[in-house]
A tleap script that builds the chain and sets N, CA, C and O, in Angstrom:
source leaprc.protein.ff14SB
mol = sequence {
  NMET GLU TYR ALA GLN SER GLU TYR PRO TRP
  THR ALA ALA THR ALA THR LEU GLU VAL ARG
  GLY ASP THR LEU GLU PRO ASP VAL VAL SER
  THR ARG LEU GLY LEU THR PRO HIE GLY LYS
  LYS ALA PRO GLY PRO ASP PRO ARG GLY TYR
  ASP GLY ASP SER ALA GLY LEU TRP MET LEU
  ASP ALA SER PRO TRP PRO GLY LYS SER LEU
  ALA GLU GLN LEU GLU GLU LEU SER GLU VAL
  VAL GLU ALA HIE ALA ASP ALA LEU ARG GLU
  LEU GLN ASP SER GLY CYS GLU VAL ARG VAL
  VAL ALA PHE GLY PHE VAL GLY GLY VAL ALA
  HIE LEU GLU ILE SER ALA GLU CYS VAL ARG
  ARG LEU GLY ALA GLN GLY ILE SER LEU HIE
  LEU ASP PRO SER SER ASN SER CARG
}
set mol.1.N position { 133.430 72.599 128.256 }
set mol.1.CA position { 132.758 72.172 127.221 }
set mol.1.C position { 132.217 73.379 126.304 }
set mol.1.O position { 131.825 74.442 126.785 }
set mol.2.N position { 132.242 73.085 124.905 }
set mol.2.CA position { 131.776 74.188 124.173 }
set mol.2.C position { 130.656 73.561 123.433 }
set mol.2.O position { 130.517 72.373 123.146 }
set mol.3.N position { 129.810 74.659 123.149 }
set mol.3.CA position { 128.425 74.301 122.785 }
set mol.3.C position { 127.922 75.275 121.627 }
set mol.3.O position { 127.837 76.492 121.787 }
set mol.4.N position { 127.605 74.630 120.471 }
set mol.4.CA position { 127.375 75.440 118.869 }
set mol.4.C position { 125.890 75.188 119.030 }
set mol.4.O position { 125.423 74.081 119.300 }
set mol.5.N position { 125.130 76.370 118.831 }
set mol.5.CA position { 123.866 76.086 118.314 }
set mol.5.C position { 123.585 76.440 116.548 }
set mol.5.O position { 123.826 77.498 115.967 }
set mol.6.N position { 123.100 75.377 116.070 }
set mol.6.CA position { 122.804 75.277 114.651 }
set mol.6.C position { 121.572 75.877 114.377 }
set mol.6.O position { 120.735 75.858 115.279 }
set mol.7.N position { 121.300 76.394 113.335 }
set mol.7.CA position { 120.175 77.006 112.781 }
set mol.7.C position { 119.834 75.829 111.497 }
set mol.7.O position { 120.641 75.262 110.761 }
set mol.8.N position { 118.350 75.713 111.546 }
set mol.8.CA position { 118.062 74.761 110.482 }
set mol.8.C position { 117.087 75.466 109.687 }
set mol.8.O position { 116.855 76.613 110.071 }
set mol.9.N position { 116.356 74.990 108.504 }
set mol.9.CA position { 115.474 75.696 107.973 }
set mol.9.C position { 114.070 74.758 108.244 }
set mol.9.O position { 113.945 73.577 108.569 }
set mol.10.N position { 113.127 75.774 107.975 }
set mol.10.CA position { 111.439 75.000 108.100 }
set mol.10.C position { 111.678 73.531 107.616 }
set mol.10.O position { 112.520 73.325 106.742 }
set mol.11.N position { 111.063 72.656 108.083 }
set mol.11.CA position { 110.765 71.482 107.526 }
set mol.11.C position { 109.318 71.201 106.946 }
set mol.11.O position { 108.329 71.738 107.444 }
set mol.12.N position { 109.248 70.396 105.946 }
set mol.12.CA position { 107.920 70.170 105.639 }
set mol.12.C position { 107.088 71.200 105.475 }
set mol.12.O position { 105.947 71.339 105.914 }
set mol.13.N position { 107.934 72.134 104.609 }
set mol.13.CA position { 107.073 73.531 104.688 }
set mol.13.C position { 105.961 73.604 103.231 }
set mol.13.O position { 106.080 73.047 102.140 }
set mol.14.N position { 105.246 74.215 103.577 }
set mol.14.CA position { 103.839 74.355 102.261 }
set mol.14.C position { 103.758 75.823 102.350 }
set mol.14.O position { 104.091 76.484 103.334 }
set mol.15.N position { 103.244 76.319 101.138 }
set mol.15.CA position { 102.723 77.679 100.700 }
set mol.15.C position { 101.602 77.453 100.275 }
set mol.15.O position { 101.531 76.564 99.427 }
set mol.16.N position { 100.208 78.212 100.723 }
set mol.16.CA position { 98.948 78.066 100.311 }
set mol.16.C position { 98.365 79.378 99.788 }
set mol.16.O position { 98.696 80.435 100.325 }
set mol.17.N position { 97.635 79.357 98.913 }
set mol.17.CA position { 96.858 80.835 98.808 }
set mol.17.C position { 95.448 80.549 99.434 }
set mol.17.O position { 94.827 79.526 99.144 }
set mol.18.N position { 95.016 81.398 100.217 }
set mol.18.CA position { 93.663 81.055 100.735 }
set mol.18.C position { 92.632 82.246 100.806 }
set mol.18.O position { 92.890 83.341 101.306 }
set mol.19.N position { 91.560 81.924 100.300 }
set mol.19.CA position { 90.658 82.820 100.073 }
set mol.19.C position { 89.477 82.616 101.122 }
set mol.19.O position { 88.896 81.584 100.788 }
set mol.20.N position { 88.878 83.170 102.255 }
set mol.20.CA position { 88.125 83.091 103.118 }
set mol.20.C position { 87.098 83.917 103.226 }
set mol.20.O position { 87.485 85.078 103.094 }
set mol.21.N position { 85.776 83.818 103.437 }
set mol.21.CA position { 84.654 84.741 103.517 }
set mol.21.C position { 83.445 84.006 104.120 }
set mol.21.O position { 83.066 82.857 103.894 }
set mol.22.N position { 82.846 85.084 105.070 }
set mol.22.CA position { 81.494 84.287 105.830 }
set mol.22.C position { 80.742 83.566 104.825 }
set mol.22.O position { 80.417 82.390 104.991 }
set mol.23.N position { 80.423 84.300 103.679 }
set mol.23.CA position { 79.347 83.956 102.422 }
set mol.23.C position { 80.045 83.412 101.150 }
set mol.23.O position { 79.458 83.264 100.078 }
set mol.24.N position { 81.409 83.115 101.377 }
set mol.24.CA position { 82.184 82.592 100.027 }
set mol.24.C position { 81.647 81.121 99.753 }
set mol.24.O position { 81.442 80.233 100.581 }
set mol.25.N position { 81.491 81.099 98.507 }
set mol.25.CA position { 81.084 79.916 97.679 }
set mol.25.C position { 82.308 79.576 97.108 }
set mol.25.O position { 82.872 80.387 96.373 }
set mol.26.N position { 82.818 78.435 97.357 }
set mol.26.CA position { 84.177 77.941 96.904 }
set mol.26.C position { 84.110 77.862 95.221 }
set mol.26.O position { 84.963 78.272 94.434 }
set mol.27.N position { 83.088 77.338 94.980 }
set mol.27.CA position { 82.956 76.966 93.266 }
set mol.27.C position { 82.877 78.334 92.722 }
set mol.27.O position { 83.382 78.537 91.618 }
set mol.28.N position { 82.366 79.197 93.292 }
set mol.28.CA position { 82.256 80.648 92.666 }
set mol.28.C position { 83.783 81.353 92.409 }
set mol.28.O position { 84.146 82.007 91.431 }
set mol.29.N position { 84.468 81.028 93.500 }
set mol.29.CA position { 86.054 81.248 93.575 }
set mol.29.C position { 86.900 80.532 92.282 }
set mol.29.O position { 87.738 81.051 91.544 }
set mol.30.N position { 86.361 79.138 92.286 }
set mol.30.CA position { 86.921 78.438 91.386 }
set mol.30.C position { 86.703 78.912 89.936 }
set mol.30.O position { 87.607 78.863 89.101 }
set mol.31.N position { 85.440 79.383 89.666 }
set mol.31.CA position { 85.148 79.832 88.204 }
set mol.31.C position { 85.779 81.028 88.130 }
set mol.31.O position { 86.482 81.110 87.123 }
set mol.32.N position { 85.789 82.020 88.851 }
set mol.32.CA position { 86.067 83.294 88.866 }
set mol.32.C position { 87.740 83.326 88.428 }
set mol.32.O position { 88.211 84.064 87.563 }
set mol.33.N position { 88.368 82.510 89.109 }
set mol.33.CA position { 89.935 82.485 89.184 }
set mol.33.C position { 90.334 81.551 88.083 }
set mol.33.O position { 91.516 81.531 87.741 }
set mol.34.N position { 89.340 80.673 87.420 }
set mol.34.CA position { 89.835 79.609 86.523 }
set mol.34.C position { 90.860 78.605 86.913 }
set mol.34.O position { 91.628 78.080 86.107 }
set mol.35.N position { 90.835 78.357 88.226 }
set mol.35.CA position { 91.745 77.420 88.982 }
set mol.35.C position { 91.017 76.361 89.906 }
set mol.35.O position { 89.860 76.514 90.297 }
set mol.36.N position { 91.671 75.462 90.159 }
set mol.36.CA position { 90.988 74.230 90.598 }
set mol.36.C position { 91.736 74.292 92.010 }
set mol.36.O position { 92.965 74.282 91.938 }
set mol.37.N position { 91.133 74.359 93.357 }
set mol.37.CA position { 91.664 74.334 94.302 }
set mol.37.C position { 92.269 72.918 94.817 }
set mol.37.O position { 91.839 71.860 94.358 }
set mol.38.N position { 93.205 72.958 95.715 }
set mol.38.CA position { 93.205 71.703 96.596 }
set mol.38.C position { 92.650 71.321 97.542 }
set mol.38.O position { 92.781 70.157 97.919 }
set mol.39.N position { 91.750 72.359 98.285 }
set mol.39.CA position { 90.782 72.197 99.394 }
set mol.39.C position { 89.962 73.291 99.294 }
set mol.39.O position { 90.299 74.401 98.882 }
set mol.40.N position { 88.792 72.929 99.710 }
set mol.40.CA position { 87.672 73.784 99.781 }
set mol.40.C position { 86.574 73.561 100.839 }
set mol.40.O position { 86.209 72.387 100.896 }
set mol.41.N position { 85.986 74.368 101.654 }
set mol.41.CA position { 84.717 74.204 102.450 }
set mol.41.C position { 83.858 75.121 102.078 }
set mol.41.O position { 84.275 76.171 101.589 }
set mol.42.N position { 82.558 74.893 102.238 }
set mol.42.CA position { 81.556 75.681 102.090 }
set mol.42.C position { 81.143 76.535 103.516 }
set mol.42.O position { 81.403 75.979 104.583 }
set mol.43.N position { 80.635 77.602 103.530 }
set mol.43.CA position { 80.367 78.195 104.936 }
set mol.43.C position { 79.319 77.090 105.588 }
set mol.43.O position { 78.596 76.234 105.077 }
set mol.44.N position { 79.562 77.489 106.906 }
set mol.44.CA position { 78.518 76.698 107.708 }
set mol.44.C position { 79.486 75.927 108.942 }
set mol.44.O position { 80.716 75.953 108.894 }
set mol.45.N position { 78.917 75.426 109.749 }
set mol.45.CA position { 79.668 74.654 110.806 }
set mol.45.C position { 80.326 73.656 110.188 }
set mol.45.O position { 80.036 73.145 109.106 }
set mol.46.N position { 81.453 73.326 111.092 }
set mol.46.CA position { 82.227 72.384 110.751 }
set mol.46.C position { 81.397 70.856 110.659 }
set mol.46.O position { 80.700 70.466 111.596 }
set mol.47.N position { 81.547 70.216 109.637 }
set mol.47.CA position { 81.036 68.943 109.438 }
set mol.47.C position { 81.374 67.806 110.431 }
set mol.47.O position { 80.678 66.856 110.787 }
set mol.48.N position { 82.836 68.216 110.839 }
set mol.48.CA position { 83.138 67.364 111.973 }
set mol.48.C position { 82.828 67.366 113.282 }
set mol.48.O position { 83.286 66.612 114.141 }
set mol.49.N position { 82.003 68.271 113.423 }
set mol.49.CA position { 81.355 68.828 114.612 }
set mol.49.C position { 82.329 69.653 115.704 }
set mol.49.O position { 82.021 69.787 116.888 }
set mol.50.N position { 83.372 70.102 115.191 }
set mol.50.CA position { 84.301 71.111 115.946 }
set mol.50.C position { 83.860 72.462 115.850 }
set mol.50.O position { 83.575 72.992 114.776 }
set mol.51.N position { 83.797 73.055 117.013 }
set mol.51.CA position { 83.599 74.681 117.034 }
set mol.51.C position { 84.454 75.488 116.641 }
set mol.51.O position { 85.481 75.511 117.318 }
set mol.52.N position { 84.390 76.318 115.591 }
set mol.52.CA position { 85.310 77.172 115.388 }
set mol.52.C position { 84.943 77.888 113.887 }
set mol.52.O position { 83.794 78.164 113.540 }
set mol.53.N position { 85.938 78.087 113.222 }
set mol.53.CA position { 85.591 78.969 112.045 }
set mol.53.C position { 84.272 78.459 110.914 }
set mol.53.O position { 84.241 77.477 110.172 }
set mol.54.N position { 83.586 79.187 111.057 }
set mol.54.CA position { 82.201 78.712 110.034 }
set mol.54.C position { 82.391 79.508 108.719 }
set mol.54.O position { 81.432 79.439 107.952 }
set mol.55.N position { 83.442 80.247 108.316 }
set mol.55.CA position { 83.509 80.776 106.986 }
set mol.55.C position { 83.920 79.858 105.814 }
set mol.55.O position { 84.640 78.872 105.974 }
set mol.56.N position { 83.464 80.211 104.743 }
set mol.56.CA position { 84.010 79.449 103.741 }
set mol.56.C position { 85.221 79.465 103.369 }
set mol.56.O position { 85.870 80.458 103.700 }
set mol.57.N position { 85.822 78.523 102.672 }
set mol.57.CA position { 87.464 78.441 102.397 }
set mol.57.C position { 87.622 77.823 100.911 }
set mol.57.O position { 86.949 76.882 100.491 }
set mol.58.N position { 88.719 78.576 100.115 }
set mol.58.CA position { 89.272 78.234 99.106 }
set mol.58.C position { 90.708 77.996 99.305 }
set mol.58.O position { 91.431 78.860 99.804 }
set mol.59.N position { 91.159 76.793 98.911 }
set mol.59.CA position { 92.480 76.855 99.191 }
set mol.59.C position { 93.544 76.331 97.908 }
set mol.59.O position { 93.221 75.254 97.408 }
set mol.60.N position { 94.531 76.868 97.455 }
set mol.60.CA position { 95.358 76.582 96.491 }
set mol.60.C position { 97.054 76.241 96.933 }
set mol.60.O position { 97.834 77.053 97.431 }
set mol.61.N position { 97.249 75.254 96.694 }
set mol.61.CA position { 98.800 75.057 97.530 }
set mol.61.C position { 99.622 75.208 96.226 }
set mol.61.O position { 99.191 74.906 95.112 }
set mol.62.N position { 100.816 75.693 96.479 }
set mol.62.CA position { 102.005 75.496 95.651 }
set mol.62.C position { 102.386 74.228 95.463 }
set mol.62.O position { 101.875 73.381 96.195 }
set mol.63.N position { 103.438 73.778 94.367 }
set mol.63.CA position { 103.933 72.540 94.523 }
set mol.63.C position { 104.489 72.067 95.640 }
set mol.63.O position { 105.460 72.691 96.069 }
set mol.64.N position { 104.099 71.062 96.259 }
set mol.64.CA position { 104.362 70.721 97.497 }
set mol.64.C position { 105.915 70.219 97.689 }
set mol.64.O position { 106.534 69.882 96.680 }
set mol.65.N position { 106.567 70.167 99.012 }
set mol.65.CA position { 107.797 69.531 99.107 }
set mol.65.C position { 107.757 68.055 99.058 }
set mol.65.O position { 106.714 67.477 99.363 }
set mol.66.N position { 108.664 67.492 98.747 }
set mol.66.CA position { 110.094 68.019 98.736 }
set mol.66.C position { 110.488 68.287 97.212 }
set mol.66.O position { 111.663 68.052 96.930 }
set mol.67.N position { 109.743 68.699 96.303 }
set mol.67.CA position { 110.009 69.135 95.261 }
set mol.67.C position { 110.521 70.440 95.078 }
set mol.67.O position { 111.239 70.689 94.109 }
set mol.68.N position { 110.204 71.344 95.964 }
set mol.68.CA position { 110.306 72.734 95.849 }
set mol.68.C position { 110.527 73.184 97.561 }
set mol.68.O position { 109.901 72.718 98.513 }
set mol.69.N position { 111.579 74.197 97.594 }
set mol.69.CA position { 111.803 74.898 99.053 }
set mol.69.C position { 110.638 75.705 99.182 }
set mol.69.O position { 109.842 75.888 98.262 }
set mol.70.N position { 110.515 76.296 100.583 }
set mol.70.CA position { 109.375 76.965 100.922 }
set mol.70.C position { 109.474 78.377 99.884 }
set mol.70.O position { 108.422 78.816 99.418 }
set mol.71.N position { 110.506 78.905 99.627 }
set mol.71.CA position { 110.907 80.183 99.153 }
set mol.71.C position { 110.390 79.774 97.541 }
set mol.71.O position { 109.570 80.532 97.023 }
set mol.72.N position { 110.845 78.647 96.808 }
set mol.72.CA position { 110.414 78.497 95.411 }
set mol.72.C position { 108.523 78.412 95.526 }
set mol.72.O position { 107.713 78.874 94.722 }
set mol.73.N position { 108.318 77.828 96.522 }
set mol.73.CA position { 106.662 77.756 96.643 }
set mol.73.C position { 105.913 79.038 96.525 }
set mol.73.O position { 104.920 79.173 95.809 }
set mol.74.N position { 106.559 80.187 97.432 }
set mol.74.CA position { 106.339 81.183 97.760 }
set mol.74.C position { 106.415 82.403 96.318 }
set mol.74.O position { 105.744 83.434 96.299 }
set mol.75.N position { 107.207 82.055 95.404 }
set mol.75.CA position { 107.809 82.529 94.334 }
set mol.75.C position { 106.224 81.982 93.154 }
set mol.75.O position { 105.538 82.701 92.428 }
set mol.76.N position { 106.148 80.789 93.359 }
set mol.76.CA position { 104.928 80.265 92.573 }
set mol.76.C position { 103.562 80.988 92.655 }
set mol.76.O position { 102.704 81.306 91.832 }
set mol.77.N position { 103.729 81.123 94.090 }
set mol.77.CA position { 102.121 81.525 94.272 }
set mol.77.C position { 102.189 83.137 94.032 }
set mol.77.O position { 101.144 83.558 93.537 }
set mol.78.N position { 103.202 84.161 94.275 }
set mol.78.CA position { 103.323 85.070 93.938 }
set mol.78.C position { 102.896 85.404 92.600 }
set mol.78.O position { 102.300 86.448 92.333 }
set mol.79.N position { 103.274 84.309 91.568 }
set mol.79.CA position { 102.983 84.571 90.138 }
set mol.79.C position { 101.580 84.354 89.809 }
set mol.79.O position { 101.070 84.885 88.823 }
set mol.80.N position { 100.851 83.486 90.714 }
set mol.80.CA position { 99.411 82.968 90.447 }
set mol.80.C position { 98.641 84.305 91.143 }
set mol.80.O position { 97.505 84.638 90.803 }
set mol.81.N position { 99.399 84.991 92.125 }
set mol.81.CA position { 98.563 86.209 92.445 }
set mol.81.C position { 98.568 87.099 91.560 }
set mol.81.O position { 97.525 87.692 91.283 }
set mol.82.N position { 99.854 87.399 90.881 }
set mol.82.CA position { 99.796 88.542 90.083 }
set mol.82.C position { 99.252 88.416 88.615 }
set mol.82.O position { 99.093 89.397 87.888 }
set mol.83.N position { 98.963 87.043 88.218 }
set mol.83.CA position { 98.003 86.538 86.942 }
set mol.83.C position { 96.611 86.699 87.329 }
set mol.83.O position { 95.807 86.964 86.434 }
set mol.84.N position { 96.200 86.577 88.540 }
set mol.84.CA position { 94.867 86.671 88.760 }
set mol.84.C position { 94.409 88.009 89.828 }
set mol.84.O position { 93.339 88.082 90.434 }
set mol.85.N position { 95.369 88.871 89.859 }
set mol.85.CA position { 95.197 90.210 90.656 }
set mol.85.C position { 93.741 90.781 90.502 }
set mol.85.O position { 93.060 90.920 91.518 }
set mol.86.N position { 93.261 91.101 89.326 }
set mol.86.CA position { 91.758 91.650 89.246 }
set mol.86.C position { 90.932 90.789 89.986 }
set mol.86.O position { 90.355 91.315 90.937 }
set mol.87.N position { 90.718 89.506 89.768 }
set mol.87.CA position { 89.764 88.860 90.348 }
set mol.87.C position { 89.804 88.497 91.913 }
set mol.87.O position { 88.780 88.459 92.595 }
set mol.88.N position { 91.002 88.252 92.381 }
set mol.88.CA position { 91.532 88.541 93.586 }
set mol.88.C position { 91.006 89.763 94.356 }
set mol.88.O position { 90.358 89.683 95.400 }
set mol.89.N position { 91.365 90.945 93.710 }
set mol.89.CA position { 90.745 91.927 94.344 }
set mol.89.C position { 89.193 92.213 94.404 }
set mol.89.O position { 88.584 92.803 95.295 }
set mol.90.N position { 88.736 91.694 93.326 }
set mol.90.CA position { 87.009 91.697 93.382 }
set mol.90.C position { 86.582 90.987 94.601 }
set mol.90.O position { 85.683 91.444 95.306 }
set mol.91.N position { 87.314 89.671 94.928 }
set mol.91.CA position { 87.117 88.970 95.916 }
set mol.91.C position { 87.337 89.878 97.321 }
set mol.91.O position { 86.517 89.841 98.238 }
set mol.92.N position { 88.318 90.535 97.349 }
set mol.92.CA position { 88.424 90.991 98.497 }
set mol.92.C position { 87.436 92.479 98.733 }
set mol.92.O position { 87.025 92.823 99.841 }
set mol.93.N position { 87.235 93.063 97.751 }
set mol.93.CA position { 86.178 94.003 97.383 }
set mol.93.C position { 84.871 93.446 97.835 }
set mol.93.O position { 84.147 94.235 98.442 }
set mol.94.N position { 84.526 92.480 97.689 }
set mol.94.CA position { 83.142 91.690 98.289 }
set mol.94.C position { 83.302 91.220 99.680 }
set mol.94.O position { 82.356 90.575 100.133 }
set mol.95.N position { 84.486 91.458 100.561 }
set mol.95.CA position { 84.499 91.016 101.795 }
set mol.95.C position { 85.219 89.869 102.175 }
set mol.95.O position { 85.261 89.522 103.355 }
set mol.96.N position { 86.005 89.019 100.941 }
set mol.96.CA position { 86.851 87.931 101.428 }
set mol.96.C position { 88.162 88.412 101.614 }
set mol.96.O position { 88.750 89.295 100.989 }
set mol.97.N position { 88.644 87.530 102.806 }
set mol.97.CA position { 90.134 87.797 103.149 }
set mol.97.C position { 91.061 86.836 101.975 }
set mol.97.O position { 90.879 85.622 101.884 }
set mol.98.N position { 91.969 87.510 101.195 }
set mol.98.CA position { 92.847 86.826 100.630 }
set mol.98.C position { 94.385 86.774 101.282 }
set mol.98.O position { 94.856 87.803 101.768 }
set mol.99.N position { 94.991 85.781 101.272 }
set mol.99.CA position { 96.533 85.648 101.952 }
set mol.99.C position { 96.906 84.422 101.461 }
set mol.99.O position { 96.228 83.479 101.054 }
set mol.100.N position { 98.354 84.617 101.587 }
set mol.100.CA position { 99.156 83.476 101.455 }
set mol.100.C position { 99.789 82.888 102.785 }
set mol.100.O position { 100.553 83.576 103.463 }
set mol.101.N position { 99.509 81.834 103.068 }
set mol.101.CA position { 99.980 81.052 104.245 }
set mol.101.C position { 101.253 79.994 104.392 }
set mol.101.O position { 101.245 78.802 104.082 }
set mol.102.N position { 102.234 80.684 104.893 }
set mol.102.CA position { 103.531 79.514 104.868 }
set mol.102.C position { 103.583 78.698 106.129 }
set mol.102.O position { 103.642 79.241 107.232 }
set mol.103.N position { 103.563 77.538 105.985 }
set mol.103.CA position { 103.402 76.535 107.004 }
set mol.103.C position { 104.536 75.861 107.251 }
set mol.103.O position { 105.161 75.637 106.214 }
set mol.104.N position { 105.086 75.415 108.313 }
set mol.104.CA position { 106.237 74.752 108.336 }
set mol.104.C position { 106.803 74.159 109.573 }
set mol.104.O position { 106.739 74.995 110.475 }
set mol.105.N position { 107.307 73.098 109.947 }
set mol.105.CA position { 107.804 72.647 111.538 }
set mol.105.C position { 109.231 73.361 111.825 }
set mol.105.O position { 110.016 73.507 110.889 }
set mol.106.N position { 109.537 73.779 113.056 }
set mol.106.CA position { 110.490 74.485 113.325 }
set mol.106.C position { 111.140 73.646 114.879 }
set mol.106.O position { 110.637 73.165 115.894 }
set mol.107.N position { 112.390 73.814 114.374 }
set mol.107.CA position { 112.867 73.380 115.811 }
set mol.107.C position { 113.225 74.475 116.807 }
set mol.107.O position { 112.579 75.521 116.732 }
set mol.108.N position { 114.225 74.355 117.778 }
set mol.108.CA position { 114.724 75.524 118.731 }
set mol.108.C position { 115.161 76.385 118.009 }
set mol.108.O position { 114.771 77.462 118.459 }
set mol.109.N position { 115.869 76.552 116.967 }
set mol.109.CA position { 116.419 77.288 116.170 }
set mol.109.C position { 116.070 77.238 114.810 }
set mol.109.O position { 116.967 76.724 114.141 }
set mol.110.N position { 114.966 77.632 114.081 }
set mol.110.CA position { 114.965 77.594 112.554 }
set mol.110.C position { 114.806 78.648 112.256 }
set mol.110.O position { 114.335 79.515 112.992 }
set mol.111.N position { 115.317 78.860 110.632 }
set mol.111.CA position { 115.114 80.278 110.024 }
set mol.111.C position { 114.283 79.998 108.928 }
set mol.111.O position { 114.053 78.877 108.475 }
set mol.112.N position { 113.756 81.281 108.445 }
set mol.112.CA position { 112.798 81.187 107.211 }
set mol.112.C position { 113.365 82.477 106.449 }
set mol.112.O position { 113.500 83.582 106.974 }
set mol.113.N position { 113.698 82.124 105.017 }
set mol.113.CA position { 114.359 83.329 104.460 }
set mol.113.C position { 113.308 83.491 103.310 }
set mol.113.O position { 113.191 82.592 102.478 }
set mol.114.N position { 112.632 84.492 103.258 }
set mol.114.CA position { 111.762 85.062 102.297 }
set mol.114.C position { 112.277 86.331 101.540 }
set mol.114.O position { 112.417 87.433 102.070 }
set mol.115.N position { 112.540 86.033 100.238 }
set mol.115.CA position { 112.881 87.495 99.590 }
set mol.115.C position { 112.139 88.578 99.614 }
set mol.115.O position { 110.911 88.550 99.698 }
set mol.116.N position { 113.005 89.869 99.526 }
set mol.116.CA position { 112.154 91.029 99.670 }
set mol.116.C position { 111.112 91.318 98.317 }
set mol.116.O position { 110.047 91.929 98.410 }
set mol.117.N position { 111.589 90.818 97.228 }
set mol.117.CA position { 110.823 90.856 95.732 }
set mol.117.C position { 109.625 90.264 96.119 }
set mol.117.O position { 108.562 90.788 95.785 }
set mol.118.N position { 109.658 89.008 96.930 }
set mol.118.CA position { 108.322 88.059 96.922 }
set mol.118.C position { 107.325 88.986 97.750 }
set mol.118.O position { 106.206 89.320 97.361 }
set mol.119.N position { 107.999 89.393 99.121 }
set mol.119.CA position { 106.954 90.344 99.699 }
set mol.119.C position { 106.261 91.189 99.219 }
set mol.119.O position { 105.054 91.387 99.357 }
set mol.120.N position { 107.414 91.995 98.327 }
set mol.120.CA position { 106.939 93.136 97.636 }
set mol.120.C position { 105.873 92.767 96.755 }
set mol.120.O position { 104.838 93.433 96.786 }
set mol.121.N position { 105.986 91.780 95.960 }
set mol.121.CA position { 105.043 91.352 94.940 }
set mol.121.C position { 103.656 90.885 95.420 }
set mol.121.O position { 102.687 91.104 94.693 }
set mol.122.N position { 103.497 90.240 96.628 }
set mol.122.CA position { 102.496 89.903 97.290 }
set mol.122.C position { 101.822 91.470 97.925 }
set mol.122.O position { 100.637 91.660 97.649 }
set mol.123.N position { 102.367 92.297 98.548 }
set mol.123.CA position { 102.023 93.456 99.087 }
set mol.123.C position { 101.388 94.233 97.746 }
set mol.123.O position { 100.285 94.773 97.833 }
set mol.124.N position { 102.087 94.253 96.609 }
set mol.124.CA position { 101.608 95.224 95.529 }
set mol.124.C position { 100.143 94.764 95.255 }
set mol.124.O position { 99.296 95.625 95.019 }
set mol.125.N position { 99.877 93.714 95.272 }
set mol.125.CA position { 98.401 93.250 95.005 }
set mol.125.C position { 97.623 93.125 96.363 }
set mol.125.O position { 96.547 92.526 96.366 }
set mol.126.N position { 98.083 93.622 97.415 }
set mol.126.CA position { 97.352 93.680 98.613 }
set mol.126.C position { 97.017 92.441 99.488 }
set mol.126.O position { 96.129 92.362 100.337 }
set mol.127.N position { 97.941 91.455 99.092 }
set mol.127.CA position { 97.823 90.081 99.759 }
set mol.127.C position { 98.658 89.790 100.725 }
set mol.127.O position { 99.818 89.624 100.347 }
set mol.128.N position { 98.433 89.657 101.983 }
set mol.128.CA position { 99.167 89.732 103.100 }
set mol.128.C position { 99.832 87.933 103.323 }
set mol.128.O position { 99.193 86.905 103.095 }
set mol.129.N position { 100.895 88.007 103.695 }
set mol.129.CA position { 101.840 86.813 103.810 }
set mol.129.C position { 101.692 86.541 105.531 }
set mol.129.O position { 101.958 87.435 106.333 }
set mol.130.N position { 101.256 85.253 105.927 }
set mol.130.CA position { 101.200 84.715 107.226 }
set mol.130.C position { 102.190 83.603 107.449 }
set mol.130.O position { 102.314 82.643 106.689 }
set mol.131.N position { 102.900 83.807 108.570 }
set mol.131.CA position { 103.625 82.841 108.727 }
set mol.131.C position { 103.051 81.730 109.917 }
set mol.131.O position { 102.772 82.171 111.032 }
set mol.132.N position { 102.932 80.635 109.689 }
set mol.132.CA position { 102.201 79.644 110.694 }
set mol.132.C position { 103.239 78.626 110.931 }
set mol.132.O position { 103.051 77.548 110.368 }
set mol.133.N position { 104.233 78.746 111.611 }
set mol.133.CA position { 105.344 77.590 112.245 }
set mol.133.C position { 104.706 76.617 113.372 }
set mol.133.O position { 103.877 76.920 114.231 }
set mol.134.N position { 105.202 75.605 113.179 }
set mol.134.CA position { 104.729 74.664 114.051 }
set mol.134.C position { 105.896 74.005 115.097 }
set mol.134.O position { 106.638 73.115 114.680 }
set mol.135.N position { 105.973 74.385 116.141 }
set mol.135.CA position { 107.155 73.548 116.755 }
set mol.135.C position { 106.627 72.071 117.302 }
set mol.135.O position { 107.429 71.509 118.049 }
set mol.136.N position { 105.677 71.532 117.095 }
set mol.136.CA position { 105.471 70.492 117.295 }
set mol.136.C position { 105.630 69.859 118.932 }
set mol.136.O position { 105.930 68.698 119.210 }
set mol.137.N position { 105.341 70.959 119.891 }
set mol.137.CA position { 105.782 70.593 121.181 }
set mol.137.C position { 104.672 69.802 121.637 }
set mol.137.O position { 103.506 69.899 121.255 }
set mol.138.N position { 105.131 69.035 122.464 }
set mol.138.CA position { 104.026 67.896 123.282 }
set mol.138.C position { 104.207 67.969 124.431 }
set mol.138.O position { 103.553 67.270 125.204 }
savepdb mol mol.pdb
quit
């Protein structure tokens, strides 16, 4: 019996620009960047009662799937980062963490291809890229 292993790309993949900070006020971030977030949370305990991160959070999603691949979403966010580099740097200087998060579901053998140019563009602005795969194992 012959066995062939296939690689598949991440599915339902999304890319998000996140700004996080212990004293972060999401509305201040929106004003400073001139952008409307897709998600935000003021600092403090989770209103759902979960223990965990009490930092403030501001999130901007790239155009979601199925319209764009993850690579296209990351390119889109790279452009946003470059266009707002000064304001994002000010947020970092004030103690906020600024990063791009790539999320997607992966199977046994999944691959993700990110262009070196995209990584370079984010890195040139001091923005880290976090990969957050979910195997959806139960």
